[in-house]
Jmol script that loads the backbone (N, CA, C; Angstrom):
load data "model"
ATOM      1  N   ASP A   1     -14.974  -5.605   1.528  1.00  0.00           N
ATOM      2  CA  ASP A   1     -14.461  -4.514   2.253  1.00  0.00           C
ATOM      3  C   ASP A   1     -13.582  -3.656   1.177  1.00  0.00           C
ATOM      4  N   TYR A   2     -13.829  -2.438   0.978  1.00  0.00           N
ATOM      5  CA  TYR A   2     -13.374  -1.855  -0.113  1.00  0.00           C
ATOM      6  C   TYR A   2     -12.162  -0.932   0.215  1.00  0.00           C
ATOM      7  N   ASP A   3     -11.356  -0.721  -0.297  1.00  0.00           N
ATOM      8  CA  ASP A   3      -9.985  -0.049  -0.101  1.00  0.00           C
ATOM      9  C   ASP A   3      -9.597   0.924  -1.011  1.00  0.00           C
ATOM     10  N   LEU A   4      -9.843   2.493  -0.831  1.00  0.00           N
ATOM     11  CA  LEU A   4      -9.779   3.227  -1.784  1.00  0.00           C
ATOM     12  C   LEU A   4      -8.221   3.171  -2.300  1.00  0.00           C
ATOM     13  N   LEU A   5      -7.220   2.988  -1.476  1.00  0.00           N
ATOM     14  CA  LEU A   5      -5.848   3.086  -1.905  1.00  0.00           C
ATOM     15  C   LEU A   5      -5.387   1.877  -2.643  1.00  0.00           C
ATOM     16  N   ARG A   6      -6.149   0.860  -2.821  1.00  0.00           N
ATOM     17  CA  ARG A   6      -5.384   0.006  -3.605  1.00  0.00           C
ATOM     18  C   ARG A   6      -6.465  -0.288  -4.887  1.00  0.00           C
ATOM     19  N   GLN A   7      -7.635  -0.070  -4.650  1.00  0.00           N
ATOM     20  CA  GLN A   7      -8.612  -0.128  -6.082  1.00  0.00           C
ATOM     21  C   GLN A   7      -9.500   1.247  -5.903  1.00  0.00           C
ATOM     22  N   PRO A   8      -9.338   2.294  -6.716  1.00  0.00           N
ATOM     23  CA  PRO A   8      -9.880   3.363  -6.654  1.00  0.00           C
ATOM     24  C   PRO A   8     -11.590   3.332  -7.442  1.00  0.00           C
ATOM     25  N   PRO A   9     -12.558   3.924  -6.969  1.00  0.00           N
ATOM     26  CA  PRO A   9     -13.835   3.939  -7.359  1.00  0.00           C
ATOM     27  C   PRO A   9     -13.917   3.853  -9.111  1.00  0.00           C
ATOM     28  N   LYS A  10     -15.130   3.195  -9.488  1.00  0.00           N
ATOM     29  CA  LYS A  10     -14.907   3.403 -11.061  1.00  0.00           C
ATOM     30  C   LYS A  10     -16.147   3.870 -11.451  1.00  0.00           C
ATOM     31  N   ASN A  11     -16.087   4.658 -12.871  1.00  0.00           N
ATOM     32  CA  ASN A  11     -17.552   5.016 -13.201  1.00  0.00           C
ATOM     33  C   ASN A  11     -18.500   4.033 -13.856  1.00  0.00           C
ATOM     34  N   ILE A  12     -19.673   4.435 -14.424  1.00  0.00           N
ATOM     35  CA  ILE A  12     -20.396   3.599 -15.076  1.00  0.00           C
ATOM     36  C   ILE A  12     -19.623   2.841 -16.214  1.00  0.00           C
ATOM     37  N   TRP A  13     -18.607   3.285 -17.050  1.00  0.00           N
ATOM     38  CA  TRP A  13     -18.280   2.364 -17.847  1.00  0.00           C
ATOM     39  C   TRP A  13     -16.527   2.037 -17.587  1.00  0.00           C
ATOM     40  N   GLY A  14     -16.561   1.630 -16.555  1.00  0.00           N
ATOM     41  CA  GLY A  14     -15.179   0.790 -15.640  1.00  0.00           C
ATOM     42  C   GLY A  14     -14.180   1.760 -15.560  1.00  0.00           C
ATOM     43  N   ASN A  15     -13.865   2.969 -16.152  1.00  0.00           N
ATOM     44  CA  ASN A  15     -12.874   3.844 -15.650  1.00  0.00           C
ATOM     45  C   ASN A  15     -12.668   4.061 -14.305  1.00  0.00           C
ATOM     46  N   PRO A  16     -11.555   4.328 -13.801  1.00  0.00           N
ATOM     47  CA  PRO A  16     -11.361   4.851 -12.652  1.00  0.00           C
ATOM     48  C   PRO A  16     -11.964   6.470 -12.426  1.00  0.00           C
ATOM     49  N   ILE A  17     -12.448   6.784 -11.313  1.00  0.00           N
ATOM     50  CA  ILE A  17     -12.545   7.988 -10.940  1.00  0.00           C
ATOM     51  C   ILE A  17     -11.714   8.517 -10.065  1.00  0.00           C
ATOM     52  N   ARG A  18     -11.304   9.840 -10.450  1.00  0.00           N
ATOM     53  CA  ARG A  18     -10.072  10.448 -10.172  1.00  0.00           C
ATOM     54  C   ARG A  18     -10.611  11.882  -9.552  1.00  0.00           C
ATOM     55  N   LEU A  19     -10.194  12.277  -8.187  1.00  0.00           N
ATOM     56  CA  LEU A  19     -10.590  13.663  -7.665  1.00  0.00           C
ATOM     57  C   LEU A  19     -10.452  14.751  -8.978  1.00  0.00           C
ATOM     58  N   ALA A  20      -9.542  14.721  -9.741  1.00  0.00           N
ATOM     59  CA  ALA A  20      -9.382  15.567 -10.990  1.00  0.00           C
ATOM     60  C   ALA A  20     -10.532  15.670 -11.916  1.00  0.00           C
ATOM     61  N   ASP A  21     -11.238  14.668 -11.684  1.00  0.00           N
ATOM     62  CA  ASP A  21     -12.362  14.588 -12.789  1.00  0.00           C
ATOM     63  C   ASP A  21     -13.547  15.412 -11.964  1.00  0.00           C
ATOM     64  N   LEU A  22     -13.437  15.489 -10.784  1.00  0.00           N
ATOM     65  CA  LEU A  22     -14.590  16.150 -10.335  1.00  0.00           C
ATOM     66  C   LEU A  22     -14.751  17.817 -10.382  1.00  0.00           C
ATOM     67  N   GLN A  23     -15.857  18.203 -10.639  1.00  0.00           N
ATOM     68  CA  GLN A  23     -16.026  20.026 -10.572  1.00  0.00           C
ATOM     69  C   GLN A  23     -16.786  20.274  -9.275  1.00  0.00           C
ATOM     70  N   PHE A  24     -16.189  21.295  -8.853  1.00  0.00           N
ATOM     71  CA  PHE A  24     -17.068  22.135  -7.877  1.00  0.00           C
ATOM     72  C   PHE A  24     -17.342  23.496  -8.146  1.00  0.00           C
ATOM     73  N   ASP A  25     -18.308  23.871  -9.048  1.00  0.00           N
ATOM     74  CA  ASP A  25     -18.873  25.152  -9.594  1.00  0.00           C
ATOM     75  C   ASP A  25     -19.526  25.644  -8.481  1.00  0.00           C
ATOM     76  N   ASN A  26     -19.365  27.033  -8.489  1.00  0.00           N
ATOM     77  CA  ASN A  26     -20.176  28.059  -7.649  1.00  0.00           C
ATOM     78  C   ASN A  26     -19.737  27.937  -6.116  1.00  0.00           C
ATOM     79  N   VAL A  27     -18.518  27.324  -5.893  1.00  0.00           N
ATOM     80  CA  VAL A  27     -18.042  27.275  -4.302  1.00  0.00           C
ATOM     81  C   VAL A  27     -17.266  28.290  -4.208  1.00  0.00           C
ATOM     82  N   ASP A  28     -17.080  28.974  -3.101  1.00  0.00           N
ATOM     83  CA  ASP A  28     -16.415  30.081  -2.608  1.00  0.00           C
ATOM     84  C   ASP A  28     -15.051  29.590  -2.762  1.00  0.00           C
ATOM     85  N   LYS A  29     -14.062  30.668  -3.134  1.00  0.00           N
ATOM     86  CA  LYS A  29     -12.627  30.056  -3.299  1.00  0.00           C
ATOM     87  C   LYS A  29     -12.182  29.754  -1.838  1.00  0.00           C
ATOM     88  N   ALA A  30     -12.617  30.297  -0.757  1.00  0.00           N
ATOM     89  CA  ALA A  30     -11.975  30.094   0.458  1.00  0.00           C
ATOM     90  C   ALA A  30     -12.324  28.904   1.166  1.00  0.00           C
ATOM     91  N   VAL A  31     -13.639  28.528   0.743  1.00  0.00           N
ATOM     92  CA  VAL A  31     -14.210  27.068   1.309  1.00  0.00           C
ATOM     93  C   VAL A  31     -13.654  26.210  -0.002  1.00  0.00           C
ATOM     94  N   SER A  32     -13.451  26.315  -1.006  1.00  0.00           N
ATOM     95  CA  SER A  32     -12.731  25.488  -1.828  1.00  0.00           C
ATOM     96  C   SER A  32     -11.440  25.126  -1.627  1.00  0.00           C
ATOM     97  N   SER A  33     -10.354  26.075  -1.342  1.00  0.00           N
ATOM     98  CA  SER A  33      -9.223  25.777  -0.737  1.00  0.00           C
ATOM     99  C   SER A  33      -9.316  25.225   0.449  1.00  0.00           C
ATOM    100  N   SER A  34      -9.758  25.578   1.436  1.00  0.00           N
ATOM    101  CA  SER A  34     -10.207  24.716   3.044  1.00  0.00           C
ATOM    102  C   SER A  34     -10.317  22.975   2.631  1.00  0.00           C
ATOM    103  N   PHE A  35     -11.281  23.027   1.635  1.00  0.00           N
ATOM    104  CA  PHE A  35     -11.923  21.294   1.373  1.00  0.00           C
ATOM    105  C   PHE A  35     -10.574  20.809   0.610  1.00  0.00           C
ATOM    106  N   ASN A  36      -9.913  21.261  -0.522  1.00  0.00           N
ATOM    107  CA  ASN A  36      -8.733  20.709  -1.075  1.00  0.00           C
ATOM    108  C   ASN A  36      -7.642  20.498  -0.044  1.00  0.00           C
ATOM    109  N   ASN A  37      -7.306  21.303   1.032  1.00  0.00           N
ATOM    110  CA  ASN A  37      -6.413  20.925   1.837  1.00  0.00           C
ATOM    111  C   ASN A  37      -7.005  19.531   2.798  1.00  0.00           C
ATOM    112  N   ALA A  38      -8.040  19.840   2.999  1.00  0.00           N
ATOM    113  CA  ALA A  38      -8.774  18.572   3.701  1.00  0.00           C
ATOM    114  C   ALA A  38      -8.708  17.326   3.224  1.00  0.00           C
ATOM    115  N   ILE A  39      -8.959  17.385   1.964  1.00  0.00           N
ATOM    116  CA  ILE A  39      -8.856  15.986   1.093  1.00  0.00           C
ATOM    117  C   ILE A  39      -7.622  15.718   0.858  1.00  0.00           C
ATOM    118  N   SER A  40      -6.694  16.437   0.668  1.00  0.00           N
ATOM    119  CA  SER A  40      -5.514  16.292   0.392  1.00  0.00           C
ATOM    120  C   SER A  40      -4.749  15.760   1.629  1.00  0.00           C
ATOM    121  N   THR A  41      -4.904  16.237   2.920  1.00  0.00           N
ATOM    122  CA  THR A  41      -4.280  15.584   4.069  1.00  0.00           C
ATOM    123  C   THR A  41      -5.191  14.260   4.414  1.00  0.00           C
ATOM    124  N   LEU A  42      -6.252  14.147   4.090  1.00  0.00           N
ATOM    125  CA  LEU A  42      -6.873  13.078   4.323  1.00  0.00           C
ATOM    126  C   LEU A  42      -6.350  11.724   3.605  1.00  0.00           C
ATOM    127  N   ILE A  43      -6.010  12.148   2.351  1.00  0.00           N
ATOM    128  CA  ILE A  43      -5.291  11.313   1.360  1.00  0.00           C
ATOM    129  C   ILE A  43      -4.123  10.967   1.936  1.00  0.00           C
ATOM    130  N   HIS A  44      -3.161  11.569   2.270  1.00  0.00           N
ATOM    131  CA  HIS A  44      -2.024  11.602   2.643  1.00  0.00           C
ATOM    132  C   HIS A  44      -1.775  10.730   3.950  1.00  0.00           C
ATOM    133  N   GLU A  45      -2.885  11.002   4.782  1.00  0.00           N
ATOM    134  CA  GLU A  45      -2.739  10.179   6.205  1.00  0.00           C
ATOM    135  C   GLU A  45      -3.285   8.800   5.792  1.00  0.00           C
ATOM    136  N   LEU A  46      -4.358   8.763   4.923  1.00  0.00           N
ATOM    137  CA  LEU A  46      -4.313   7.160   4.717  1.00  0.00           C
ATOM    138  C   LEU A  46      -3.475   6.448   4.022  1.00  0.00           C
ATOM    139  N   VAL A  47      -2.435   7.121   3.040  1.00  0.00           N
ATOM    140  CA  VAL A  47      -1.227   6.422   2.738  1.00  0.00           C
ATOM    141  C   VAL A  47      -0.529   5.714   4.147  1.00  0.00           C
ATOM    142  N   HIS A  48      -0.529   6.709   4.935  1.00  0.00           N
ATOM    143  CA  HIS A  48       0.200   6.376   6.108  1.00  0.00           C
ATOM    144  C   HIS A  48      -0.396   5.257   7.011  1.00  0.00           C
ATOM    145  N   ASN A  49      -1.739   5.091   6.996  1.00  0.00           N
ATOM    146  CA  ASN A  49      -2.585   4.306   7.754  1.00  0.00           C
ATOM    147  C   ASN A  49      -2.485   2.834   6.798  1.00  0.00           C
ATOM    148  N   ARG A  50      -2.379   2.968   5.538  1.00  0.00           N
ATOM    149  CA  ARG A  50      -2.149   1.683   5.013  1.00  0.00           C
ATOM    150  C   ARG A  50      -0.744   1.356   5.065  1.00  0.00           C
ATOM    151  N   GLN A  51       0.226   2.104   5.277  1.00  0.00           N
ATOM    152  CA  GLN A  51       1.649   1.818   5.569  1.00  0.00           C
ATOM    153  C   GLN A  51       1.652   1.198   7.160  1.00  0.00           C
ATOM    154  N   PHE A  52       0.897   1.696   8.007  1.00  0.00           N
ATOM    155  CA  PHE A  52       1.011   1.313   9.357  1.00  0.00           C
ATOM    156  C   PHE A  52       0.391  -0.097   9.322  1.00  0.00           C
ATOM    157  N   SER A  53      -0.705  -0.349   8.648  1.00  0.00           N
ATOM    158  CA  SER A  53      -1.460  -1.354   8.624  1.00  0.00           C
ATOM    159  C   SER A  53      -0.675  -2.631   8.263  1.00  0.00           C
ATOM    160  N   ASN A  54       0.232  -2.506   6.972  1.00  0.00           N
ATOM    161  CA  ASN A  54       0.937  -3.177   6.564  1.00  0.00           C
ATOM    162  C   ASN A  54       2.201  -3.728   7.096  1.00  0.00           C
ATOM    163  N   LEU A  55       2.781  -2.934   8.029  1.00  0.00           N
ATOM    164  CA  LEU A  55       3.883  -3.397   8.661  1.00  0.00           C
ATOM    165  C   LEU A  55       3.926  -3.477  10.207  1.00  0.00           C
ATOM    166  N   GLY A  56       2.521  -2.939  10.843  1.00  0.00           N
ATOM    167  CA  GLY A  56       2.566  -3.068  12.216  1.00  0.00           C
ATOM    168  C   GLY A  56       3.181  -1.681  13.096  1.00  0.00           C
ATOM    169  N   LEU A  57       2.605  -1.349  14.190  1.00  0.00           N
ATOM    170  CA  LEU A  57       2.968  -0.213  14.804  1.00  0.00           C
ATOM    171  C   LEU A  57       4.688  -0.144  15.013  1.00  0.00           C
ATOM    172  N   CYS A  58       4.976  -1.204  15.763  1.00  0.00           N
ATOM    173  CA  CYS A  58       6.490  -1.024  16.064  1.00  0.00           C
ATOM    174  C   CYS A  58       7.353  -0.691  14.987  1.00  0.00           C
ATOM    175  N   THR A  59       7.252  -1.561  13.927  1.00  0.00           N
ATOM    176  CA  THR A  59       7.986  -1.701  12.569  1.00  0.00           C
ATOM    177  C   THR A  59       7.730  -0.018  11.904  1.00  0.00           C
ATOM    178  N   PHE A  60       6.586   0.392  11.831  1.00  0.00           N
ATOM    179  CA  PHE A  60       6.298   1.495  11.087  1.00  0.00           C
ATOM    180  C   PHE A  60       6.933   2.720  12.081  1.00  0.00           C
ATOM    181  N   PHE A  61       6.759   2.664  12.942  1.00  0.00           N
ATOM    182  CA  PHE A  61       7.371   3.768  14.217  1.00  0.00           C
ATOM    183  C   PHE A  61       9.028   4.046  13.971  1.00  0.00           C
ATOM    184  N   ILE A  62       9.416   2.775  14.090  1.00  0.00           N
ATOM    185  CA  ILE A  62      11.007   2.689  13.982  1.00  0.00           C
ATOM    186  C   ILE A  62      11.372   3.382  12.554  1.00  0.00           C
ATOM    187  N   ASP A  63      11.028   2.539  11.470  1.00  0.00           N
ATOM    188  CA  ASP A  63      11.255   2.817  10.154  1.00  0.00           C
ATOM    189  C   ASP A  63      11.096   4.140   9.745  1.00  0.00           C
ATOM    190  N   TYR A  64      10.000   4.951  10.225  1.00  0.00           N
ATOM    191  CA  TYR A  64       9.524   6.464   9.923  1.00  0.00           C
ATOM    192  C   TYR A  64      10.458   7.180  10.820  1.00  0.00           C
ATOM    193  N   ILE A  65      10.703   7.086  12.293  1.00  0.00           N
ATOM    194  CA  ILE A  65      11.729   8.068  12.515  1.00  0.00           C
ATOM    195  C   ILE A  65      13.207   7.690  12.211  1.00  0.00           C
ATOM    196  N   SER A  66      13.740   6.659  11.683  1.00  0.00           N
ATOM    197  CA  SER A  66      14.891   6.279  11.311  1.00  0.00           C
ATOM    198  C   SER A  66      15.126   7.046  10.097  1.00  0.00           C
ATOM    199  N   GLN A  67      13.840   6.972   9.115  1.00  0.00           N
ATOM    200  CA  GLN A  67      14.060   7.613   7.763  1.00  0.00           C
ATOM    201  C   GLN A  67      14.265   9.053   7.823  1.00  0.00           C
ATOM    202  N   VAL A  68      13.461   9.626   8.724  1.00  0.00           N
ATOM    203  CA  VAL A  68      13.543  11.143   9.150  1.00  0.00           C
ATOM    204  C   VAL A  68      14.974  11.492   9.639  1.00  0.00           C
ATOM    205  N   VAL A  69      15.393  11.100  10.598  1.00  0.00           N
ATOM    206  CA  VAL A  69      16.651  11.220  11.075  1.00  0.00           C
ATOM    207  C   VAL A  69      17.833  10.910  10.087  1.00  0.00           C
ATOM    208  N   TRP A  70      18.070   9.607   9.320  1.00  0.00           N
ATOM    209  CA  TRP A  70      18.865   9.547   8.155  1.00  0.00           C
ATOM    210  C   TRP A  70      18.643  10.211   6.952  1.00  0.00           C
ATOM    211  N   GLU A  71      17.587  10.902   6.500  1.00  0.00           N
ATOM    212  CA  GLU A  71      17.644  11.929   5.575  1.00  0.00           C
ATOM    213  C   GLU A  71      17.947  13.437   6.178  1.00  0.00           C
ATOM    214  N   GLY A  72      17.828  13.513   7.320  1.00  0.00           N
ATOM    215  CA  GLY A  72      17.699  14.717   8.050  1.00  0.00           C
ATOM    216  C   GLY A  72      19.258  15.481   8.271  1.00  0.00           C
ATOM    217  N   CYS A  73      19.844  14.217   8.772  1.00  0.00           N
ATOM    218  CA  CYS A  73      21.285  14.634   9.339  1.00  0.00           C
ATOM    219  C   CYS A  73      22.250  14.095   8.662  1.00  0.00           C
ATOM    220  N   SER A  74      23.334  14.805   9.134  1.00  0.00           N
ATOM    221  CA  SER A  74      24.623  14.593   8.317  1.00  0.00           C
ATOM    222  C   SER A  74      25.938  15.020   9.240  1.00  0.00           C
ATOM    223  N   LEU A  75      27.127  14.460   9.252  1.00  0.00           N
ATOM    224  CA  LEU A  75      28.182  14.853   9.843  1.00  0.00           C
ATOM    225  C   LEU A  75      28.595  16.500   9.630  1.00  0.00           C
ATOM    226  N   GLU A  76      28.519  16.858   8.284  1.00  0.00           N
ATOM    227  CA  GLU A  76      28.813  18.294   7.838  1.00  0.00           C
ATOM    228  C   GLU A  76      27.889  19.337   8.539  1.00  0.00           C
ATOM    229  N   SER A  77      26.644  19.006   8.141  1.00  0.00           N
ATOM    230  CA  SER A  77      25.621  19.870   8.800  1.00  0.00           C
ATOM    231  C   SER A  77      24.748  19.697   9.832  1.00  0.00           C
ATOM    232  N   GLY A  78      24.888  18.728  10.306  1.00  0.00           N
ATOM    233  CA  GLY A  78      23.902  18.625  11.613  1.00  0.00           C
ATOM    234  C   GLY A  78      22.758  17.892  11.114  1.00  0.00           C
ATOM    235  N   CYS A  79      21.573  18.292  11.894  1.00  0.00           N
ATOM    236  CA  CYS A  79      20.284  17.703  11.817  1.00  0.00           C
ATOM    237  C   CYS A  79      19.324  18.792  11.144  1.00  0.00           C
ATOM    238  N   ASP A  80      18.766  18.433  10.118  1.00  0.00           N
ATOM    239  CA  ASP A  80      17.377  19.397   9.708  1.00  0.00           C
ATOM    240  C   ASP A  80      16.401  18.439   9.638  1.00  0.00           C
ATOM    241  N   PHE A  81      15.516  18.239  10.812  1.00  0.00           N
ATOM    242  CA  PHE A  81      14.361  17.158  10.585  1.00  0.00           C
ATOM    243  C   PHE A  81      13.286  17.857   9.674  1.00  0.00           C
ATOM    244  N   ASP A  82      13.050  19.143   9.210  1.00  0.00           N
ATOM    245  CA  ASP A  82      12.338  19.502   8.346  1.00  0.00           C
ATOM    246  C   ASP A  82      12.637  18.813   6.891  1.00  0.00           C
ATOM    247  N   LYS A  83      13.819  18.829   6.565  1.00  0.00           N
ATOM    248  CA  LYS A  83      14.564  18.023   5.054  1.00  0.00           C
ATOM    249  C   LYS A  83      14.287  16.615   5.309  1.00  0.00           C
ATOM    250  N   GLY A  84      14.309  16.033   6.609  1.00  0.00           N
ATOM    251  CA  GLY A  84      14.450  14.584   6.908  1.00  0.00           C
ATOM    252  C   GLY A  84      12.936  14.194   6.565  1.00  0.00           C
ATOM    253  N   TYR A  85      12.036  14.911   6.882  1.00  0.00           N
ATOM    254  CA  TYR A  85      10.836  14.384   6.992  1.00  0.00           C
ATOM    255  C   TYR A  85      10.146  14.710   5.272  1.00  0.00           C
ATOM    256  N   GLU A  86      10.621  15.635   4.871  1.00  0.00           N
ATOM    257  CA  GLU A  86      10.298  15.733   3.421  1.00  0.00           C
ATOM    258  C   GLU A  86      10.780  14.962   2.467  1.00  0.00           C
ATOM    259  N   ASP A  87      12.162  14.475   2.974  1.00  0.00           N
ATOM    260  CA  ASP A  87      12.748  13.434   2.180  1.00  0.00           C
ATOM    261  C   ASP A  87      12.462  12.038   2.624  1.00  0.00           C
ATOM    262  N   ALA A  88      11.709  11.541   3.661  1.00  0.00           N
ATOM    263  CA  ALA A  88      11.785  10.308   4.283  1.00  0.00           C
ATOM    264  C   ALA A  88      10.720   9.294   3.121  1.00  0.00           C
ATOM    265  N   GLN A  89      11.128   8.193   2.819  1.00  0.00           N
ATOM    266  CA  GLN A  89      10.366   7.174   1.872  1.00  0.00           C
ATOM    267  C   GLN A  89       8.969   7.333   2.070  1.00  0.00           C
ATOM    268  N   TYR A  90       8.842   7.148   3.467  1.00  0.00           N
ATOM    269  CA  TYR A  90       7.153   6.883   3.472  1.00  0.00           C
ATOM    270  C   TYR A  90       6.357   8.093   3.347  1.00  0.00           C
ATOM    271  N   GLU A  91       7.121   9.498   3.626  1.00  0.00           N
ATOM    272  CA  GLU A  91       6.351  10.793   3.227  1.00  0.00           C
ATOM    273  C   GLU A  91       6.102  11.027   1.704  1.00  0.00           C
ATOM    274  N   GLN A  92       7.409  10.731   1.057  1.00  0.00           N
ATOM    275  CA  GLN A  92       7.582  10.619  -0.280  1.00  0.00           C
ATOM    276  C   GLN A  92       6.411   9.685  -1.337  1.00  0.00           C
ATOM    277  N   GLU A  93       6.136   8.459  -0.518  1.00  0.00           N
ATOM    278  CA  GLU A  93       5.058   7.475  -1.111  1.00  0.00           C
ATOM    279  C   GLU A  93       3.948   8.633  -0.630  1.00  0.00           C
ATOM    280  N   ALA A  94       3.513   8.998   0.507  1.00  0.00           N
ATOM    281  CA  ALA A  94       2.223   9.551   0.652  1.00  0.00           C
ATOM    282  C   ALA A  94       1.927  10.818  -0.473  1.00  0.00           C
ATOM    283  N   TYR A  95       2.895  11.824  -0.375  1.00  0.00           N
ATOM    284  CA  TYR A  95       2.761  12.980  -1.267  1.00  0.00           C
ATOM    285  C   TYR A  95       2.714  12.379  -2.901  1.00  0.00           C
ATOM    286  N   ASP A  96       3.535  11.278  -3.327  1.00  0.00           N
ATOM    287  CA  ASP A  96       3.123  10.756  -4.641  1.00  0.00           C
ATOM    288  C   ASP A  96       1.878  10.598  -4.868  1.00  0.00           C
ATOM    289  N   TYR A  97       1.345   9.696  -3.944  1.00  0.00           N
ATOM    290  CA  TYR A  97       0.070   9.297  -4.267  1.00  0.00           C
ATOM    291  C   TYR A  97      -0.991  10.277  -4.203  1.00  0.00           C
ATOM    292  N   GLU A  98      -0.620  11.321  -3.240  1.00  0.00           N
ATOM    293  CA  GLU A  98      -1.521  12.390  -3.299  1.00  0.00           C
ATOM    294  C   GLU A  98      -1.300  13.386  -4.719  1.00  0.00           C
ATOM    295  N   ASN A  99      -0.349  13.219  -5.092  1.00  0.00           N
ATOM    296  CA  ASN A  99       0.109  14.316  -6.159  1.00  0.00           C
ATOM    297  C   ASN A  99      -0.648  13.385  -7.643  1.00  0.00           C
ATOM    298  N   ASP A 100      -0.958  11.761  -7.301  1.00  0.00           N
ATOM    299  CA  ASP A 100      -1.392  11.219  -8.427  1.00  0.00           C
ATOM    300  C   ASP A 100      -2.583  11.379  -8.756  1.00  0.00           C
ATOM    301  N   ILE A 101      -3.642  11.519  -7.758  1.00  0.00           N
ATOM    302  CA  ILE A 101      -5.001  11.429  -7.503  1.00  0.00           C
ATOM    303  C   ILE A 101      -5.659  12.808  -7.669  1.00  0.00           C
ATOM    304  N   LEU A 102      -4.890  13.842  -6.875  1.00  0.00           N
ATOM    305  CA  LEU A 102      -5.399  15.220  -6.959  1.00  0.00           C
ATOM    306  C   LEU A 102      -5.148  16.088  -8.235  1.00  0.00           C
ATOM    307  N   PRO A 103      -6.307  16.888  -8.364  1.00  0.00           N
ATOM    308  CA  PRO A 103      -5.885  17.883  -9.796  1.00  0.00           C
ATOM    309  C   PRO A 103      -4.870  19.199  -9.489  1.00  0.00           C
ATOM    310  N   TYR A 104      -4.644  19.424  -8.201  1.00  0.00           N
ATOM    311  CA  TYR A 104      -3.695  20.821  -7.885  1.00  0.00           C
ATOM    312  C   TYR A 104      -2.555  20.580  -7.352  1.00  0.00           C
TER     313      TYR A 104
END
end "model"
wireframe off; spacefill off
backbone 0.3
color backbone group
């Protein structure tokens, strides 16, 4: 069973293949942008899939909601769930992984 998140594919020399190494010549920019967004979202959500698989449904759900509330709410300024979402540990892990392997 192959797990892209734990072990990226390798080229014929044994080096990891990163999406940054792939080139898409002669592709319309709008299509390229949509493709990039789709790949970015897929990779991001695969990280959440791995988190969910490792922790189980209840633990992942409780941890995720707790992180969003903890990071987004304070007594001084109330709750900003957009900030909580962006700063949540599980989201940061997904964005970090996405940024590590994507060229944009």
